Steps between C-alpha positions, in 0.01 A plus 500: 500500500345259752227260385220470756287188517201448726450130585153435643452183706136390494541273800413629845673214693789599725709220353396564141717333237413781259621765738813292579579471126472875457735560796747250352482676163582838673842375590578375154434809296766718347585827682297706259172311558286553806224255593240632741270234652135560576226268625122522493473538879220746574376518143119470517279351232405771253169671576432807279230625731742499797768665295259775381382556863834471686763542229788259421596281796838594649657157427393530142644847463834376654520222246411740220774736613752219497 
């Protein structure tokens, strides 16, 4: 059975150290562990009124699905 881990980098910078560390970790995991990397690109600040009117933003749904 494969263990799935979602690593979320909170930094939006192209040269983010957090994202780089997650990428480095990907190559050091055992074969039965999969690390998927996500960032907060496109994730808006939460606004319940907007969510009620327009639904869950696509970027939020993508992250949720991961």
